[in-house]
SELO-849627 format. One record per residue (C-alpha): residue in three letters; x, y, z. Coordinates in steps of 0.25 Angstrom, whole numbers, plus 5000, padded with zeros to 4 digits. Layout:
BEGIN
ALAXYZ/...
REM end
This chain:
BEGIN
MET526946104881/ALA526046044892/ASP527345974898/PHE527846114902/GLN526646164910/PRO527046104923/ASN528446164922/ILE527846304919/LEU526846284930/GLY528046244940/ILE528846364935/VAL527746464938/VAL527446404951/LEU528946404955/VAL529146554951/THR527846594958/GLY528246514971/LEU529646584971/GLY529046714969/LEU528246694982/VAL529446644990/PRO529746784996/PHE528346805000/ALA528246665006/VAL529546685014/VAL529046825020/THR527646785023/ILE527546635027/THR528946615034/ALA529646655046/PHE530446755037/MET529646875041/LYS529646855056/ILE531146835056/ALA531546945047/VAL530647045055/VAL531247005068/MET532647015063/PHE532347155057/LEU531747205070/VAL532947155078/ARG533947225069/ASN533147355071/ALA533147335086/LEU534647315086/GLY534747455078/VAL535647395067/GLN534747425055/GLN535547365044/THR536247245052/PRO536047135049/PRO535647175035/ASN534247145029/LEU534747045020/VAL535346965032/LEU534146975040/TYR533246925028/GLY534246815026/ILE534146765041/ALA532646775040/ILE532646685027/VAL533646585033/LEU532746565046/THR531546565038/VAL532046445029/TYR532446375042/LEU531046395048/THR530246365036/ALA531146245031/PRO530146135037/VAL528946205030/LEU529746225017/GLY530146075018/ASP528746035020/VAL528246115008/TYR529346064999/ALA528945915003/ARG527545944999/LEU527846014986/THR528745894982/LYS527745784984/PRO527745684973/ASP526245714971/TYR526545844965/ASP527145844951/TYR526745984949/ALA526245954935/LYS524946024937/PHE524446144944/GLU523646054953/ASP524945994958/TRP525446134962/GLN524146164969/ARG524246044977/ALA525646064981/ALA525446204985/THR524246154994/ASP525146055000/ALA526346145002/ARG525446245009/VAL525246155021/PRO526546175028/VAL526546325025/ARG525146335031/ASP525646255043/TYR526846345045/LEU526046475044/MET524946415054/ARG526046395064/PHE526546535065/THR525246625062/GLU524446675073/ALA523046625074/ARG522446765075/GLU523146805062/ARG522546685055/GLU521146725061/PHE521246865057/PHE521646835042/LEU520546725041/ALA519446825047/ALA519946935038/THR519546855026/ASP518046885029/LYS518347035027/ILE519347025015/TRP519146905007/PRO517946874998/PRO516946765004/GLU517346654994/ALA518846664999/ARG518446685013/ALA517646565014/THR518846475011/ALA519846545020/LYS520546465032/SER521446505043/ASP522546415037/ASP522546465023/LEU523846525019/VAL523146655015/ILE522846675030/LEU524046615036/VAL525046695028/PRO524646835033/SER524346775047/PHE525846725047/VAL526346855042/ILE525746935053/SER526046835064/GLU527546835060/LEU527546985060/THR526946995073/ARG527946895079/ALA529046965073/PHE528747095079/GLU528447035092/ILE529846975092/GLY530447105087/PHE529847185098/LEU530347095109/LEU531747105102/TYR531747255101/LEU531447275116/PRO532847245121/PHE533547335110/VAL532547445113/VAL532947445128/ILE534447455124/ASP534047575115/LEU533347645127/VAL534447615137/VAL535547665128/SER534647795125/ASN534447825139/ILE535947805143/LEU536347895132/LEU535347995136/ALA535747995150/MET537248015146/GLY536848135138/MET537248065125/MET536048105117/MET536848125104/VAL537247975104/SER536247885096/PRO535747775105/LEU535847675094/VAL537347695093/ILE537447635107/SER536247545108/VAL536547465095/PRO537847405100/PHE537147375113/LYS536047305106/LEU536947225096/PHE537747185108/LEU536547135116/PHE536047065103/VAL537346995101/LEU537546965116/ILE536146885116/ASP536446815103/GLY535346895097/TRP535246855082/SER535346705086/ARG534246715097/LEU533346795088/LEU533446705076/HIS533346575085/GLY532146635091/LEU531446675078/VAL531746525073/LEU531146465086/SER529946555085/TYR529446465074/GLY529646335082/
REM end
């Protein structure tokens, strides 16, 4: 029976890890920022269901895999070292500690220093003294919420800048219709085709996605 213990332990860890994959994708990758920006652009265009949510999520996942491929490769290389046979719980602990290094470095690159400082300082008021004494600014428990807020902030900054030209088009169309006395005509009926034409003319999706990718350079 003892020979089956490593297999059982491996299955438990694998199932637990797979269950955490959606959480990890949303919180510690570029997925959140890319998805939020694309949804804001879709709303700015005035086409609420085109592209569908599934398409936007699919694009966000594809770009996220592309952007995090080096980190995933580094994590995989560390987890498959010959030093770890995963026969004992200690092997899993050492492997997790080793694999955490590239993830921590990735999060450190894209978190704002003020967010890390806030969450580290907040431990003085929220955590018990024994937990607070060992807290560091590069701990994952500090980096993950800092990364989430930093990414959300950048996503809405980009979304605001992208919204402006479409708002201008809406205002211009509304004023023209008002001046012509066509108050019964919805401005969206006229402005949406113009916004789509402008977006296609400037190769909007390509430029948007290229910009999002390069923002992680």
